[in-house]
Every structure is written in structure tokens, then in C-alpha cells.
A tleap script that builds the chain and sets N, CA, C and O, in Angstrom:
source leaprc.protein.ff14SB
mol = sequence {
  NMET ILE GLY GLY HIE ASP ALA ARG ASP ARG
  VAL THR VAL ASP ALA ASN PHE ARG ARG VAL
  ASP SER TYR PRO ILE ALA ASN SER HIE ALA
  ASP LEU ILE ASP GLY PHE ALA VAL ASN SER
  LEU HIE VAL ASP GLU HIE GLY SER TYR ALA
  SER ILE PRO TYR GLY THR GLN THR GLY THR
  TYR GLY ASP GLY THR ALA THR PRO ASP ARG
  CYS PHE GLY TRP THR THR ASN SER ALA ALA
  PHE SER GLY THR PHE GLY GLU GLN ASP LEU
  ALA ARG SER GLU ARG TRP THR ALA GLY LEU
  ALA ASN THR CYS ASP ASN LEU ARG ARG ILE
  TYR CYS PHE ALA ASN VAL VAL THR VAL PHE
  TRP ASP GLY PHE GLU SER ALA GLY THR THR
  ARG TRP SER ALA ALA VAL CPRO
}
set mol.1.N position { 252.305 97.519 103.995 }
set mol.1.CA position { 251.329 98.491 103.561 }
set mol.1.C position { 250.369 98.729 104.718 }
set mol.1.O position { 249.787 97.794 105.267 }
set mol.2.N position { 250.220 99.987 105.072 }
set mol.2.CA position { 249.282 100.378 106.108 }
set mol.2.C position { 248.366 101.426 105.517 }
set mol.2.O position { 248.828 102.401 104.923 }
set mol.3.N position { 247.075 101.229 105.676 }
set mol.3.CA position { 246.122 102.193 105.148 }
set mol.3.C position { 246.221 102.378 103.651 }
set mol.3.O position { 245.896 103.454 103.149 }
set mol.4.N position { 246.658 101.365 102.917 }
set mol.4.CA position { 246.763 101.445 101.478 }
set mol.4.C position { 247.996 102.170 100.975 }
set mol.4.O position { 248.105 102.430 99.777 }
set mol.5.N position { 248.928 102.505 101.859 }
set mol.5.CA position { 250.137 103.232 101.468 }
set mol.5.C position { 251.367 102.368 101.691 }
set mol.5.O position { 251.549 101.791 102.763 }
set mol.6.N position { 252.200 102.286 100.680 }
set mol.6.CA position { 253.480 101.596 100.826 }
set mol.6.C position { 254.363 102.392 101.782 }
set mol.6.O position { 254.162 103.592 101.966 }
set mol.7.N position { 255.334 101.725 102.387 }
set mol.7.CA position { 256.251 102.392 103.314 }
set mol.7.C position { 256.953 103.570 102.650 }
set mol.7.O position { 257.138 104.610 103.282 }
set mol.8.N position { 257.342 103.426 101.401 }
set mol.8.CA position { 258.069 104.505 100.728 }
set mol.8.C position { 257.227 105.754 100.548 }
set mol.8.O position { 257.772 106.852 100.443 }
set mol.9.N position { 255.899 105.608 100.509 }
set mol.9.CA position { 255.013 106.753 100.364 }
set mol.9.C position { 254.742 107.447 101.697 }
set mol.9.O position { 254.316 108.602 101.716 }
set mol.10.N position { 254.981 106.761 102.799 }
set mol.10.CA position { 254.775 107.372 104.113 }
set mol.10.C position { 255.975 108.200 104.556 }
set mol.10.O position { 255.847 109.029 105.457 }
set mol.11.N position { 257.137 107.993 103.943 }
set mol.11.CA position { 258.303 108.842 104.205 }
set mol.11.C position { 258.203 109.997 103.219 }
set mol.11.O position { 258.375 109.817 102.014 }
set mol.12.N position { 257.922 111.185 103.744 }
set mol.12.CA position { 257.589 112.311 102.861 }
set mol.12.C position { 258.688 113.356 102.750 }
set mol.12.O position { 258.571 114.275 101.939 }
set mol.13.N position { 259.745 113.247 103.533 }
set mol.13.CA position { 260.821 114.244 103.450 }
set mol.13.C position { 261.879 113.780 102.457 }
set mol.13.O position { 262.072 112.584 102.242 }
set mol.14.N position { 262.546 114.736 101.870 }
set mol.14.CA position { 263.666 114.432 100.989 }
set mol.14.C position { 264.908 115.043 101.632 }
set mol.14.O position { 265.254 116.199 101.391 }
set mol.15.N position { 265.551 114.248 102.437 }
set mol.15.CA position { 266.684 114.749 103.224 }
set mol.15.C position { 267.665 113.613 103.462 }
set mol.15.O position { 267.454 112.493 102.997 }
set mol.16.N position { 268.728 113.901 104.180 }
set mol.16.CA position { 269.663 112.860 104.607 }
set mol.16.C position { 269.021 112.052 105.721 }
set mol.16.O position { 268.356 112.607 106.596 }
set mol.17.N position { 269.220 110.747 105.689 }
set mol.17.CA position { 268.738 109.867 106.743 }
set mol.17.C position { 269.951 109.300 107.455 }
set mol.17.O position { 270.877 108.797 106.819 }
set mol.18.N position { 269.943 109.383 108.784 }
set mol.18.CA position { 271.075 108.921 109.587 }
set mol.18.C position { 270.596 108.051 110.728 }
set mol.18.O position { 269.466 108.179 111.197 }
set mol.19.N position { 271.478 107.159 111.169 }
set mol.19.CA position { 271.221 106.400 112.390 }
set mol.19.C position { 271.373 107.347 113.575 }
set mol.19.O position { 271.874 108.459 113.410 }
set mol.20.N position { 270.955 106.933 114.751 }
set mol.20.CA position { 271.070 107.787 115.929 }
set mol.20.C position { 272.518 108.047 116.325 }
set mol.20.O position { 272.785 108.981 117.081 }
set mol.21.N position { 273.462 107.242 115.830 }
set mol.21.CA position { 274.878 107.507 116.129 }
set mol.21.C position { 275.534 108.312 115.011 }
set mol.21.O position { 276.761 108.361 114.931 }
set mol.22.N position { 274.757 108.928 114.167 }
set mol.22.CA position { 275.096 109.880 113.106 }
set mol.22.C position { 275.643 109.270 111.820 }
set mol.22.O position { 275.919 110.015 110.880 }
set mol.23.N position { 275.810 107.986 111.736 }
set mol.23.CA position { 276.255 107.390 110.478 }
set mol.23.C position { 275.142 107.497 109.435 }
set mol.23.O position { 273.975 107.280 109.761 }
set mol.24.N position { 275.484 107.827 108.186 }
set mol.24.CA position { 274.459 107.987 107.148 }
set mol.24.C position { 273.845 106.646 106.731 }
set mol.24.O position { 274.509 105.609 106.718 }
set mol.25.N position { 272.575 106.705 106.396 }
set mol.25.CA position { 271.858 105.553 105.850 }
set mol.25.C position { 271.555 105.806 104.373 }
set mol.25.O position { 271.747 104.939 103.521 }
set mol.26.N position { 271.069 107.039 104.093 }
set mol.26.CA position { 270.746 107.427 102.718 }
set mol.26.C position { 270.871 108.943 102.610 }
set mol.26.O position { 270.691 109.659 103.595 }
set mol.27.N position { 271.178 109.426 101.413 }
set mol.27.CA position { 271.375 110.856 101.190 }
set mol.27.C position { 270.129 111.587 100.707 }
set mol.27.O position { 270.133 112.813 100.590 }
set mol.28.N position { 269.068 110.845 100.427 }
set mol.28.CA position { 267.821 111.451 99.960 }
set mol.28.C position { 266.720 110.384 100.019 }
set mol.28.O position { 266.994 109.215 100.292 }
set mol.29.N position { 265.494 110.794 99.766 }
set mol.29.CA position { 264.387 109.846 99.710 }
set mol.29.C position { 264.630 108.813 98.612 }
set mol.29.O position { 264.424 107.617 98.821 }
set mol.30.N position { 265.068 109.278 97.439 }
set mol.30.CA position { 265.350 108.354 96.328 }
set mol.30.C position { 266.449 107.370 96.704 }
set mol.30.O position { 266.379 106.193 96.349 }
set mol.31.N position { 267.452 107.839 97.412 }
set mol.31.CA position { 268.539 106.976 97.859 }
set mol.31.C position { 268.038 105.955 98.879 }
set mol.31.O position { 268.493 104.811 98.889 }
set mol.32.N position { 267.100 106.367 99.739 }
set mol.32.CA position { 266.543 105.465 100.747 }
set mol.32.C position { 265.796 104.298 100.110 }
set mol.32.O position { 265.847 103.178 100.619 }
set mol.33.N position { 265.106 104.550 99.008 }
set mol.33.CA position { 264.283 103.497 98.396 }
set mol.33.C position { 264.938 102.842 97.184 }
set mol.33.O position { 264.268 102.157 96.411 }
set mol.34.N position { 266.246 103.049 97.013 }
set mol.34.CA position { 266.918 102.384 95.895 }
set mol.34.C position { 267.330 100.958 96.241 }
set mol.34.O position { 267.872 100.243 95.397 }
set mol.35.N position { 267.068 100.537 97.497 }
set mol.35.CA position { 267.356 99.168 97.902 }
set mol.35.C position { 268.712 98.965 98.530 }
set mol.35.O position { 269.018 97.862 98.982 }
set mol.36.N position { 269.540 100.002 98.573 }
set mol.36.CA position { 270.904 99.829 99.065 }
set mol.36.C position { 271.223 100.884 100.114 }
set mol.36.O position { 271.574 102.011 99.763 }
set mol.37.N position { 271.109 100.543 101.398 }
set mol.37.CA position { 271.455 101.472 102.468 }
set mol.37.C position { 272.965 101.700 102.470 }
set mol.37.O position { 273.734 100.774 102.209 }
set mol.38.N position { 273.387 102.919 102.760 }
set mol.38.CA position { 274.814 103.262 102.797 }
set mol.38.C position { 275.518 102.513 103.929 }
set mol.38.O position { 276.626 102.009 103.750 }
set mol.39.N position { 274.871 102.444 105.087 }
set mol.39.CA position { 275.393 101.695 106.241 }
set mol.39.C position { 274.293 100.798 106.775 }
set mol.39.O position { 273.115 101.011 106.488 }
set mol.40.N position { 274.667 99.812 107.539 }
set mol.40.CA position { 273.674 98.924 108.134 }
set mol.40.C position { 272.879 99.680 109.195 }
set mol.40.O position { 273.317 100.717 109.692 }
set mol.41.N position { 271.722 99.157 109.528 }
set mol.41.CA position { 270.830 99.802 110.493 }
set mol.41.C position { 270.787 99.000 111.793 }
set mol.41.O position { 269.709 98.770 112.341 }
set mol.42.N position { 271.920 98.583 112.277 }
set mol.42.CA position { 271.970 97.713 113.444 }
set mol.42.C position { 272.105 98.459 114.771 }
set mol.42.O position { 272.505 97.862 115.770 }
set mol.43.N position { 271.783 99.733 114.798 }
set mol.43.CA position { 271.822 100.524 116.024 }
set mol.43.C position { 270.385 100.804 116.447 }
set mol.43.O position { 269.584 101.290 115.648 }
set mol.44.N position { 270.055 100.497 117.710 }
set mol.44.CA position { 268.676 100.695 118.160 }
set mol.44.C position { 268.434 102.131 118.608 }
set mol.44.O position { 269.326 102.976 118.533 }
set mol.45.N position { 267.221 102.397 119.074 }
set mol.45.CA position { 266.818 103.760 119.428 }
set mol.45.C position { 267.595 104.338 120.603 }
set mol.45.O position { 267.564 105.549 120.823 }
set mol.46.N position { 268.285 103.502 121.357 }
set mol.46.CA position { 269.093 103.952 122.484 }
set mol.46.C position { 270.564 104.125 122.106 }
set mol.46.O position { 271.378 104.515 122.943 }
set mol.47.N position { 270.902 103.838 120.860 }
set mol.47.CA position { 272.275 103.951 120.410 }
set mol.47.C position { 273.089 102.698 120.658 }
set mol.47.O position { 274.300 102.683 120.434 }
set mol.48.N position { 272.438 101.657 121.115 }
set mol.48.CA position { 273.129 100.387 121.359 }
set mol.48.C position { 273.170 99.576 120.077 }
set mol.48.O position { 272.273 99.669 119.239 }
set mol.49.N position { 274.203 98.794 119.936 }
set mol.49.CA position { 274.298 97.947 118.761 }
set mol.49.C position { 273.374 96.754 118.939 }
set mol.49.O position { 273.529 95.963 119.869 }
set mol.50.N position { 272.416 96.639 118.039 }
set mol.50.CA position { 271.381 95.614 118.129 }
set mol.50.C position { 271.976 94.230 117.919 }
set mol.50.O position { 272.899 94.040 117.127 }
set mol.51.N position { 271.426 93.280 118.644 }
set mol.51.CA position { 271.857 91.902 118.446 }
set mol.51.C position { 271.342 91.421 117.096 }
set mol.51.O position { 270.198 91.689 116.730 }
set mol.52.N position { 272.163 90.735 116.384 }
set mol.52.CA position { 271.898 90.376 114.997 }
set mol.52.C position { 270.824 89.303 114.801 }
set mol.52.O position { 270.105 89.388 113.805 }
set mol.53.N position { 270.659 88.312 115.662 }
set mol.53.CA position { 269.788 87.186 115.318 }
set mol.53.C position { 268.317 87.498 115.052 }
set mol.53.O position { 267.642 86.702 114.400 }
set mol.54.N position { 267.804 88.618 115.529 }
set mol.54.CA position { 266.367 88.842 115.421 }
set mol.54.C position { 265.877 89.199 114.034 }
set mol.54.O position { 264.800 88.747 113.644 }
set mol.55.N position { 266.597 89.971 113.288 }
set mol.55.CA position { 266.086 90.478 112.023 }
set mol.55.C position { 265.116 91.623 112.280 }
set mol.55.O position { 264.792 91.926 113.428 }
set mol.56.N position { 264.654 92.258 111.207 }
set mol.56.CA position { 263.775 93.414 111.314 }
set mol.56.C position { 262.552 93.207 110.447 }
set mol.56.O position { 262.668 93.047 109.232 }
set mol.57.N position { 261.384 93.210 111.057 }
set mol.57.CA position { 260.135 93.008 110.328 }
set mol.57.C position { 259.882 94.225 109.455 }
set mol.57.O position { 259.826 95.343 109.968 }
set mol.58.N position { 259.727 94.037 108.153 }
set mol.58.CA position { 259.531 95.172 107.251 }
set mol.58.C position { 258.280 95.054 106.394 }
set mol.58.O position { 257.524 96.018 106.271 }
set mol.59.N position { 258.053 93.909 105.809 }
set mol.59.CA position { 256.928 93.764 104.891 }
set mol.59.C position { 257.121 94.528 103.598 }
set mol.59.O position { 256.153 94.809 102.891 }
set mol.60.N position { 258.381 94.872 103.275 }
set mol.60.CA position { 258.639 95.638 102.062 }
set mol.60.C position { 259.783 95.050 101.253 }
set mol.60.O position { 260.653 94.349 101.768 }
set mol.61.N position { 259.745 95.363 99.979 }
set mol.61.CA position { 260.886 95.107 99.107 }
set mol.61.C position { 261.883 96.247 99.300 }
set mol.61.O position { 261.600 97.198 100.028 }
set mol.62.N position { 263.033 96.160 98.662 }
set mol.62.CA position { 264.054 97.187 98.777 }
set mol.62.C position { 263.620 98.555 98.298 }
set mol.62.O position { 264.183 99.564 98.723 }
set mol.63.N position { 262.624 98.612 97.414 }
set mol.63.CA position { 262.150 99.905 96.922 }
set mol.63.C position { 261.033 100.487 97.783 }
set mol.63.O position { 260.457 101.516 97.430 }
set mol.64.N position { 260.720 99.844 98.902 }
set mol.64.CA position { 259.709 100.369 99.817 }
set mol.64.C position { 258.287 99.997 99.502 }
set mol.64.O position { 257.372 100.439 100.196 }
set mol.65.N position { 258.063 99.182 98.458 }
set mol.65.CA position { 256.706 98.721 98.169 }
set mol.65.C position { 256.428 97.454 98.968 }
set mol.65.O position { 257.342 96.708 99.320 }
set mol.66.N position { 255.167 97.231 99.242 }
set mol.66.CA position { 254.755 96.132 100.112 }
set mol.66.C position { 254.971 94.761 99.476 }
set mol.66.O position { 254.753 94.577 98.279 }
set mol.67.N position { 255.398 93.815 100.288 }
set mol.67.CA position { 255.464 92.414 99.882 }
set mol.67.C position { 254.136 91.754 100.260 }
set mol.67.O position { 253.377 92.316 101.049 }
set mol.68.N position { 253.850 90.591 99.717 }
set mol.68.CA position { 252.616 89.908 100.124 }
set mol.68.C position { 252.712 89.328 101.539 }
set mol.68.O position { 251.688 89.005 102.141 }
set mol.69.N position { 253.913 89.194 102.069 }
set mol.69.CA position { 254.106 88.603 103.391 }
set mol.69.C position { 254.183 89.688 104.457 }
set mol.69.O position { 255.242 90.268 104.695 }
set mol.70.N position { 253.020 89.961 105.108 }
set mol.70.CA position { 252.947 91.024 106.107 }
set mol.70.C position { 252.159 90.585 107.334 }
set mol.70.O position { 251.425 91.384 107.916 }
set mol.71.N position { 252.303 89.327 107.733 }
set mol.71.CA position { 251.647 88.839 108.957 }
set mol.71.C position { 250.165 89.207 109.013 }
set mol.71.O position { 249.666 89.752 109.998 }
set mol.72.N position { 249.482 88.883 107.906 }
set mol.72.CA position { 248.037 89.132 107.791 }
set mol.72.C position { 247.706 90.586 108.131 }
set mol.72.O position { 246.864 90.865 108.985 }
set mol.73.N position { 248.387 91.500 107.446 }
set mol.73.CA position { 248.154 92.930 107.652 }
set mol.73.C position { 248.602 93.427 109.010 }
set mol.73.O position { 248.016 94.359 109.562 }
set mol.74.N position { 249.642 92.806 109.553 }
set mol.74.CA position { 250.215 93.152 110.862 }
set mol.74.C position { 249.231 92.923 111.999 }
set mol.74.O position { 249.261 93.635 113.002 }
set mol.75.N position { 248.357 91.927 111.845 }
set mol.75.CA position { 247.363 91.675 112.889 }
set mol.75.C position { 247.575 90.358 113.630 }
set mol.75.O position { 246.786 90.018 114.512 }
set mol.76.N position { 248.622 89.614 113.293 }
set mol.76.CA position { 248.798 88.316 113.942 }
set mol.76.C position { 250.259 88.019 114.222 }
set mol.76.O position { 251.158 88.512 113.539 }
set mol.77.N position { 250.473 87.202 115.242 }
set mol.77.CA position { 251.804 86.666 115.514 }
set mol.77.C position { 251.761 85.138 115.421 }
set mol.77.O position { 252.497 84.440 116.119 }
set mol.78.N position { 250.896 84.640 114.557 }
set mol.78.CA position { 250.701 83.214 114.360 }
set mol.78.C position { 251.739 82.629 113.404 }
set mol.78.O position { 252.122 83.261 112.420 }
set mol.79.N position { 252.181 81.424 113.707 }
set mol.79.CA position { 253.117 80.716 112.834 }
set mol.79.C position { 252.461 80.320 111.512 }
set mol.79.O position { 253.151 79.912 110.578 }
set mol.80.N position { 251.146 80.436 111.426 }
set mol.80.CA position { 250.433 80.098 110.197 }
set mol.80.C position { 250.603 81.169 109.116 }
set mol.80.O position { 250.258 80.935 107.957 }
set mol.81.N position { 251.126 82.330 109.479 }
set mol.81.CA position { 251.301 83.433 108.536 }
set mol.81.C position { 252.770 83.788 108.409 }
set mol.81.O position { 253.575 83.506 109.297 }
set mol.82.N position { 253.107 84.419 107.278 }
set mol.82.CA position { 254.495 84.813 107.015 }
set mol.82.C position { 254.632 86.326 106.969 }
set mol.82.O position { 253.678 87.052 106.688 }
set mol.83.N position { 255.850 86.781 107.254 }
set mol.83.CA position { 256.181 88.197 107.152 }
set mol.83.C position { 257.562 88.343 106.538 }
set mol.83.O position { 258.431 87.496 106.744 }
set mol.84.N position { 257.764 89.409 105.788 }
set mol.84.CA position { 259.073 89.692 105.205 }
set mol.84.C position { 259.902 90.441 106.228 }
set mol.84.O position { 259.433 91.397 106.844 }
set mol.85.N position { 261.141 89.999 106.405 }
set mol.85.CA position { 262.008 90.723 107.321 }
set mol.85.C position { 263.357 90.986 106.690 }
set mol.85.O position { 263.820 90.246 105.822 }
set mol.86.N position { 263.974 92.056 107.148 }
set mol.86.CA position { 265.294 92.436 106.668 }
set mol.86.C position { 266.357 92.052 107.669 }
set mol.86.O position { 266.067 91.617 108.784 }
set mol.87.N position { 267.583 92.222 107.249 }
set mol.87.CA position { 268.716 91.895 108.109 }
set mol.87.C position { 269.447 93.187 108.429 }
set mol.87.O position { 270.116 93.763 107.570 }
set mol.88.N position { 269.316 93.641 109.676 }
set mol.88.CA position { 269.835 94.954 110.051 }
set mol.88.C position { 271.345 95.061 110.005 }
set mol.88.O position { 271.878 96.168 110.089 }
set mol.89.N position { 272.048 93.958 109.875 }
set mol.89.CA position { 273.508 94.019 109.802 }
set mol.89.C position { 274.012 94.136 108.369 }
set mol.89.O position { 275.219 94.099 108.134 }
set mol.90.N position { 273.091 94.278 107.397 }
set mol.90.CA position { 273.494 94.372 105.994 }
set mol.90.C position { 273.231 95.760 105.428 }
set mol.90.O position { 272.247 96.409 105.782 }
set mol.91.N position { 274.103 96.203 104.560 }
set mol.91.CA position { 273.925 97.438 103.798 }
set mol.91.C position { 274.340 97.119 102.364 }
set mol.91.O position { 274.891 96.054 102.087 }
set mol.92.N position { 274.072 98.036 101.481 }
set mol.92.CA position { 274.447 97.852 100.079 }
set mol.92.C position { 273.861 96.557 99.502 }
set mol.92.O position { 274.449 95.933 98.619 }
set mol.93.N position { 272.722 96.179 100.007 }
set mol.93.CA position { 272.022 94.985 99.570 }
set mol.93.C position { 270.545 95.177 99.882 }
set mol.93.O position { 270.195 95.736 100.922 }
set mol.94.N position { 269.684 94.719 98.991 }
set mol.94.CA position { 268.253 94.811 99.246 }
set mol.94.C position { 267.842 94.016 100.480 }
set mol.94.O position { 266.732 94.184 100.986 }
set mol.95.N position { 268.716 93.164 100.959 }
set mol.95.CA position { 268.367 92.319 102.102 }
set mol.95.C position { 268.263 93.087 103.417 }
set mol.95.O position { 267.830 92.515 104.417 }
set mol.96.N position { 268.652 94.385 103.448 }
set mol.96.CA position { 268.452 95.144 104.675 }
set mol.96.C position { 266.968 95.326 104.951 }
set mol.96.O position { 266.565 95.527 106.097 }
set mol.97.N position { 266.151 95.256 103.898 }
set mol.97.CA position { 264.703 95.379 104.073 }
set mol.97.C position { 263.948 94.125 103.635 }
set mol.97.O position { 262.913 93.802 104.218 }
set mol.98.N position { 264.433 93.426 102.641 }
set mol.98.CA position { 263.717 92.265 102.106 }
set mol.98.C position { 264.618 91.046 102.110 }
set mol.98.O position { 264.906 90.475 101.058 }
set mol.99.N position { 265.057 90.652 103.278 }
set mol.99.CA position { 265.965 89.514 103.381 }
set mol.99.C position { 265.286 88.188 103.148 }
set mol.99.O position { 265.633 87.457 102.220 }
set mol.100.N position { 264.325 87.878 103.984 }
set mol.100.CA position { 263.688 86.568 103.957 }
set mol.100.C position { 262.234 86.684 104.376 }
set mol.100.O position { 261.821 87.695 104.944 }
set mol.101.N position { 261.476 85.667 104.102 }
set mol.101.CA position { 260.126 85.555 104.653 }
set mol.101.C position { 260.165 84.441 105.689 }
set mol.101.O position { 260.776 83.394 105.476 }
set mol.102.N position { 259.513 84.681 106.793 }
set mol.102.CA position { 259.496 83.700 107.868 }
set mol.102.C position { 258.173 83.823 108.598 }
set mol.102.O position { 257.393 84.738 108.333 }
set mol.103.N position { 257.921 82.910 109.508 }
set mol.103.CA position { 256.662 82.930 110.237 }
set mol.103.C position { 256.578 84.145 111.149 }
set mol.103.O position { 257.592 84.728 111.531 }
set mol.104.N position { 255.359 84.509 111.485 }
set mol.104.CA position { 255.109 85.731 112.261 }
set mol.104.C position { 255.218 85.529 113.764 }
set mol.104.O position { 254.996 86.469 114.526 }
set mol.105.N position { 255.550 84.340 114.197 }
set mol.105.CA position { 255.620 84.077 115.632 }
set mol.105.C position { 257.021 84.282 116.204 }
set mol.105.O position { 257.289 83.886 117.339 }
set mol.106.N position { 257.906 84.888 115.440 }
set mol.106.CA position { 259.270 85.145 115.906 }
set mol.106.C position { 259.430 86.599 116.327 }
set mol.106.O position { 258.789 87.488 115.765 }
set mol.107.N position { 260.276 86.837 117.305 }
set mol.107.CA position { 260.578 88.187 117.756 }
set mol.107.C position { 261.383 88.911 116.690 }
set mol.107.O position { 262.391 88.386 116.218 }
set mol.108.N position { 260.955 90.116 116.300 }
set mol.108.CA position { 261.642 90.915 115.294 }
set mol.108.C position { 261.689 92.367 115.755 }
set mol.108.O position { 260.889 92.797 116.586 }
set mol.109.N position { 262.620 93.097 115.213 }
set mol.109.CA position { 262.715 94.539 115.435 }
set mol.109.C position { 261.957 95.243 114.314 }
set mol.109.O position { 261.499 94.594 113.374 }
set mol.110.N position { 261.820 96.569 114.407 }
set mol.110.CA position { 261.261 97.369 113.313 }
set mol.110.C position { 262.197 98.552 113.065 }
set mol.110.O position { 262.948 98.952 113.955 }
set mol.111.N position { 262.148 99.106 111.858 }
set mol.111.CA position { 262.873 100.331 111.541 }
set mol.111.C position { 261.927 101.509 111.772 }
set mol.111.O position { 260.718 101.386 111.577 }
set mol.112.N position { 262.475 102.637 112.182 }
set mol.112.CA position { 261.678 103.837 112.371 }
set mol.112.C position { 262.377 104.998 111.667 }
set mol.112.O position { 263.528 105.311 111.970 }
set mol.113.N position { 261.684 105.632 110.732 }
set mol.113.CA position { 262.205 106.789 110.008 }
set mol.113.C position { 261.330 107.992 110.332 }
set mol.113.O position { 260.105 107.878 110.368 }
set mol.114.N position { 261.954 109.144 110.567 }
set mol.114.CA position { 261.212 110.356 110.896 }
set mol.114.C position { 260.905 111.158 109.639 }
set mol.114.O position { 261.698 111.195 108.698 }
set mol.115.N position { 259.751 111.792 109.641 }
set mol.115.CA position { 259.365 112.699 108.566 }
set mol.115.C position { 259.670 114.143 108.949 }
set mol.115.O position { 259.015 115.067 108.468 }
set mol.116.N position { 260.649 114.335 109.802 }
set mol.116.CA position { 261.046 115.656 110.256 }
set mol.116.C position { 262.520 115.844 109.917 }
set mol.116.O position { 263.353 114.997 110.239 }
set mol.117.N position { 262.832 116.951 109.270 }
set mol.117.CA position { 264.222 117.260 108.977 }
set mol.117.C position { 264.779 118.033 110.167 }
set mol.117.O position { 264.265 119.095 110.518 }
set mol.118.N position { 265.822 117.503 110.783 }
set mol.118.CA position { 266.436 118.135 111.938 }
set mol.118.C position { 267.826 118.596 111.547 }
set mol.118.O position { 268.657 117.791 111.126 }
set mol.119.N position { 268.082 119.884 111.683 }
set mol.119.CA position { 269.376 120.438 111.321 }
set mol.119.C position { 269.989 121.079 112.561 }
set mol.119.O position { 269.366 121.921 113.208 }
set mol.120.N position { 271.208 120.676 112.884 }
set mol.120.CA position { 271.966 121.236 113.997 }
set mol.120.C position { 271.221 121.158 115.322 }
set mol.120.O position { 271.308 122.077 116.136 }
set mol.121.N position { 270.511 120.098 115.540 }
set mol.121.CA position { 269.787 119.928 116.787 }
set mol.121.C position { 270.609 119.050 117.707 }
set mol.121.O position { 270.822 117.876 117.402 }
set mol.122.N position { 271.068 119.572 118.801 }
set mol.122.CA position { 271.890 118.855 119.777 }
set mol.122.C position { 273.152 118.266 119.166 }
set mol.122.O position { 273.641 117.242 119.642 }
set mol.123.N position { 273.688 118.887 118.128 }
set mol.123.CA position { 274.934 118.427 117.552 }
set mol.123.C position { 274.822 117.222 116.650 }
set mol.123.O position { 275.845 116.715 116.189 }
set mol.124.N position { 273.636 116.749 116.381 }
set mol.124.CA position { 273.460 115.529 115.598 }
set mol.124.C position { 274.104 115.621 114.226 }
set mol.124.O position { 274.826 114.712 113.817 }
set mol.125.N position { 273.850 116.712 113.510 }
set mol.125.CA position { 274.375 116.838 112.156 }
set mol.125.C position { 275.891 116.985 112.112 }
set mol.125.O position { 276.510 116.705 111.086 }
set mol.126.N position { 276.487 117.416 113.202 }
set mol.126.CA position { 277.941 117.572 113.231 }
set mol.126.C position { 278.625 116.391 113.908 }
set mol.126.O position { 279.769 116.499 114.347 }
set mol.127.N position { 277.929 115.276 113.990 }
set mol.127.CA position { 278.439 114.008 114.528 }
set mol.127.C position { 278.578 114.011 116.041 }
set mol.127.O position { 279.217 113.114 116.590 }
set mol.128.N position { 278.006 114.982 116.730 }
set mol.128.CA position { 277.971 114.950 118.182 }
set mol.128.C position { 276.870 114.024 118.635 }
set mol.128.O position { 275.698 114.293 118.371 }
set mol.129.N position { 277.205 112.953 119.302 }
set mol.129.CA position { 276.196 111.943 119.633 }
set mol.129.C position { 275.852 111.898 121.114 }
set mol.129.O position { 275.118 111.004 121.534 }
set mol.130.N position { 276.350 112.822 121.916 }
set mol.130.CA position { 276.141 112.718 123.354 }
set mol.130.C position { 274.678 112.766 123.747 }
set mol.130.O position { 274.289 112.103 124.709 }
set mol.131.N position { 273.851 113.525 123.040 }
set mol.131.CA position { 272.434 113.604 123.375 }
set mol.131.C position { 271.618 112.547 122.643 }
set mol.131.O position { 270.445 112.358 122.964 }
set mol.132.N position { 272.200 111.858 121.677 }
set mol.132.CA position { 271.454 110.936 120.840 }
set mol.132.C position { 271.779 109.473 121.086 }
set mol.132.O position { 270.959 108.604 120.789 }
set mol.133.N position { 272.948 109.184 121.618 }
set mol.133.CA position { 273.377 107.806 121.573 }
set mol.133.C position { 274.365 107.465 122.675 }
set mol.133.O position { 275.171 108.301 123.084 }
set mol.134.N position { 274.297 106.241 123.147 }
set mol.134.CA position { 275.282 105.730 124.072 }
set mol.134.C position { 276.391 105.008 123.317 }
set mol.134.O position { 277.352 104.533 123.921 }
set mol.135.N position { 276.255 104.929 122.007 }
set mol.135.CA position { 277.226 104.202 121.179 }
set mol.135.C position { 278.460 105.043 120.920 }
set mol.135.O position { 278.398 106.272 120.886 }
set mol.136.N position { 279.545 104.385 120.743 }
set mol.136.CA position { 280.783 105.054 120.363 }
set mol.136.C position { 281.144 104.571 118.983 }
set mol.136.O position { 281.542 103.416 118.824 }
set mol.137.N position { 281.016 105.438 117.951 }
set mol.137.CA position { 281.271 104.976 116.578 }
set mol.137.C position { 282.736 104.605 116.357 }
set mol.137.O position { 283.111 104.199 115.257 }
savepdb mol mol.pdb
quit
């Protein structure tokens, strides 16, 4: 929760959500917050397949509402505090966002969702990944 808003309330578009290598994650906002991603989110912003051991810091349950474990409001990396993290190699399970709680002193990734609907931009919607990704699906 940032500024009193759950993560699900900060995503304001109702559209298809895709990874940078064009694989679908969710078909709508409701699908995104139902707790079950269509595919795993293990591709980073460069299109590389993320290494699995880190996990992804989320602070949310599968429905996008805040968990109590958020590293003291995202202000600390102290082992004295806990944060909820997801497992980016999982889909079709709430654990992609709410896998485990662990201390805040561990290196974690974050998920990034855009509030912009992009249609036919650089071939993204037609599975052309040359401008978006170094990954080969």
C-alpha cells in the first residue's frame, strides 16, 4: 500500500497485460487481480529470463490488496522487518504475488505494470519482440 492505495487500485486500465516478450499475463484488470496469472512473470525489463532465487517483493495478496508485511511501509531493508514476496516463476497460483513473508534485508525484484494501453506499437501486440525484448519465446 502506497499513499493509502492498494496495488490493485493503482492499476487503472482494463486491458490485456503482457510480459515484454508478448506472453499474456492477464486478459483484463479483473483477471490480473484474481490471483492467478496466465503465465509466470520471470522476464525482466530487458527481456531476459530472470534468475529464480530472488523472488519479487510485492506486499500484496493475490487480489492486489496490501499484506501487513511491507518492510515498514517500504522504508527499511532491516532484517527486523518482514515483507511479502511472490515467486516470479509461478503462474496459476496466488504465490506469484503472495508466496512467502521474509526479512527485508534480502535482494528482491519488483513487478511493474503500465497504466497505458499500447496497441500495435512496434509490433508488440502482434508478437513482434525485436523492439521490446532480447528473449526468444
